[in-house]
N, C-alpha and C positions, 0 to 999 in steps of 0.2 A: 803285516798289518794286523791290527786286532778287530774280530768279526761282532766283538759286544757290543761296540758303538753302534753299529749298524745292523741293529735288529729288524727294522723296517724292510731290508730286501731279502727275509726271510721267507721261503716258498711257503711256508704253511703259518697264517696271523694267529697269533695268539689271540683266543676267546677273552671278552670281556667279561669281568666278574661284577655282579651287580654290590649294590651295597646291602650290609646286612640286615635282615629282615626287622632286626629290631630296632635297630640305629634311623633316626628321623633323617630324612632328606632336605638336606639346605638348599638345593636346585634343581631344577625339572631338567630331566633327561631330553637332551634337543638331538641327539647325535641320530637318532633313529629317521627324523624327518625334518620337513622344513620348518622356520619358527609359527608357532601358533599366535594366532591374533586373536586378542579375547573379543567377544561375541557381547557387543552393546548397542540397546535398543536404538539411539539413536543415528547411528551408522546405516543400520538398515533401512529406516524408514526415510532419511535424507536420500537414499540413492537407488531405492527401489520406485521413487516416482516417476521418473523417465524410462524407467523398463531397462531391458537390455540394451544393449549397443545396436545390436542388429535387429532388432524388433520393428523399426522405423517408427516409432513413438505409438504404437498401437494402443498400450496400455493407458498411455494418459489420455488419448484421444476417447477412448472408452469410457473412463472415467468423467470426462468432461461432457459426453453427452448423456452418459448416467446422471447427472448433476441434475436435480430437479428444477433448481434455481434457473441452470442456462437453458435447459427446454422451454419454460417459461418466458426468460427475454426474448429467446427466437422466436415464440408463439405472440408474442406481443408486437416484437418488430414487423414481421408479416403483416400482422393485422393491420397495423398502423401504415405501412407500403400499401394495400390493397385498399385502404380506407383514401389512401394519397390519389393513388388511380384514379378511384371514382370521381372524386371531386374534381378533377382536373378534367376527367371525360365529361363530367357534367356542365361545367364552365365552358367548356370549348364547346361545348353542343347548342350553350344559348346562340353563340356567334355565329358559328359555323357547323352546316350540317356535312359531316362528315359522309355518309350516303350519298346525301346530294353532288358532295366534290366529287367522289369515284365516279358519278355519271357524266359530267364533264369529261374525264380521262378515259372512257373507255371507248379507245379507239383502237383501229390496226392499220398497218402498212396500205391497205387497199382505200379507206377513208381518206386517210392523209394525202393521196396521190390526189383524189379525184376533189378532195377540197382545195386545193392548193390551186389544180388546174381550173376549178370553179370560181378563183378569187381573183385570177388571172385573165380569163375568158367566160365571164358570166353572161354575155349578149346571147347564146344559145340556149341555155338552160331554160326549161319550161315549167317544170312543174318545181315549186317553191314551198309548197305545204309541208307543214312539218306533220309525220306519221305519228299516232299515237297508237296504243294497244291498252284496251282496258281502262280508258282515261287518264294514261301515265305515257308520256312522250319514249317514242324508241330511243335506245342510247345513240350516241355516234357513228358506231360502226355498223350500225344496221338504218341510218338514215344520214343522208350526206348533206340536208337541211338543218337539221339538228347543229344546235352551236356547240361547242368543245373550247377547253383553257388547255389542250396540247398544244396546239398550233400558235396559240397567242405567246405561251410561256417559252418554248422553243425559240420561236422566232424573235423574243424579246432577248432571249442571250444571245442570237447570232445576231442580230444587231449590232449590240454590245460589243462582241467580237470582231467584227467587222469594223467599227468606228473605230477602235483601235489600231488595225490593220491599218486605214486610211490615213490615222494623224502620225503612225509610225514611217509611212512611207511618205509625207511631207515632212518628215522630222520634228511633227510636233507632238508627239506623244510625252505624254508624264501621266501617273496614276491620277493626281490631281484632276487634269481634264478627261480624263476617262470615267471618273465618277461623277464629276459633274455632267458627263454627258449621260450615265447609265440614271442619277436621280432627277436629271429633267425631264427625259423620258416619263418616268414611273409616276411623276408630278402631272403632267400633263395626262396621263391615263385616269389618275385619281381625278383630276379637276372636271374631265369628262364624263366621267361615271356620274358624279354627287351633281354635276348640273342636270345630267339625264334624269336623278331619280329627282331632284327639286322640281325641274320641269312636270313630272309626271305626278307628283304631289300639289303642286299648287293648283293645277288645271284641273285637279281631279278626274285625272285619265285614268281608267281604270284597263289593266292589260295583264297578258301571263307572262312579260317579261319580269325576271329576275334580276338579284345584282349579279349573280355568274353571268346570266346573259348576255348584260350590258357589259361587263368585264371581256365578256370571249368577242361580242362584234367591234368592241373598241382596241382589242388586242388584233384583230385582224391586219389592222394597217401594217404592222412590222413585215410582215411577206412583201408588200409592194414598196416598204421604205429600203429592204434589202435589196431588191430587184433595181431600185434607183441609184442606190449608192455603187452597185457593182457596175451598173451602164456607166455611170459618171467615171468610175475609175478605170473601166474600159476605153470609153470612146470619148471621154472629156466631157466638158461643159456642153455640147452639145446633145451627144448621149444622154444625158444628166436631166436636162429640161425634155428630150422625149421620152426618157421612162417616165417622168414624174408627171405628164400630162396623160399616158397611158393608165398606171398604177392608180392614178386619181379618177379618172373615169371609171374604168374599173370597180373600185372601190364604193365611189359614190352609187353606183347603178345597183353592188350587191346589197348596200346598207339598206336602199329605198324598198326592194322586194324584198329583203328579209324582214325588214322593222314594218313594212305593211303587211304581210300574214301576222304581227304580232300586235301592232297597236289599229292600223285601220280597220281589221277585221271584225272585232268583238263591239261591234256599235248596238247591238241589242240590249243591252243592259244599259245605255245611256241613253237611248231612244226616247223616254220618257221624263217631265219634268221641264221644269224652266232652262232654259240653254240650252236644251238638248241638240239646237241647228247648230250651234257653235262648237260643238265636239268635236266633229268631222274635222272642223277646221284646226282646231289645237292640235290633233292626232296629226296634219300633216304636215302644220308649222313643224312640230316636234321633228318627224321622219326629216323633211326637207333641213333641216336647221344641223341635224347630225351629219347629214350626208356630206352638206357642204363645208361645215368644221372640218374633215377631214384633210382633204389637199391643204389648208392651213397647217396643221399640224405635221403632215408630210413635210412639207417644203421646212418648216421652221426647224425641224430633227435632224436635215439630213445636209441642208445648203450649206453649212459651216464646213463638211466633211468633206467638198469637192472644190477647189481650186485651182 
């Protein structure tokens, strides 16, 4: 075998000889390294925006926040959001006082238990006067006679759930019927409150009653409605009518004694002028009409749930 054709197997490779110094090179010598990529300006500018792949987009975000136009846009957007929030709070405060609404939900467990007992057994309660501190009524958690909106709202929700259970037991449940039951109860409350406000306005009766007070006293009937429906489901129609009579009498007594301190007590401001002798009678009529109206609404909203 001729070894001259297998020179690559030689133990000592031959050294490369460069081209003559005087002769020009036709091609670049690329044997000593990898291919050289020409350094063009557009290549660096196109791929240096996002930064290195392991950097998490940090340079891009820094460039974004360093942009004065982006900062101005963010500041303008935050100012618009703040102005919108102030406008909403201002418009809301025109109709609903948030601080006053918080007062009616300032309750605790002890107050709720005492209030429920008072609603169902009001006959032994002696002191019905609302307590004040520096011309400001004490919150409900410090005075059991103070009206609240926590018990009426929770009682309303419980009444709707109980109505759905009663309709389901009788195989009459449907979302439409439950929605009609909830809307009817809400409409009756609105009618009752509007009737009270209109009566006080037309008869020019001055009292400390606010709209929230009237909503609270109107919503206490749902406690008696829950008791009535439960007794009807457990003991039939006889238990329903017994519970209806008890809850109606208790609620009427509670409404008369509570509104008496709100309506009938402030007679000094109306004691002068023509028709002053008729003011106590008007106050009494409003109080009695409100109390008598409660059993009618209780029966109307609960009778269809018991069969």
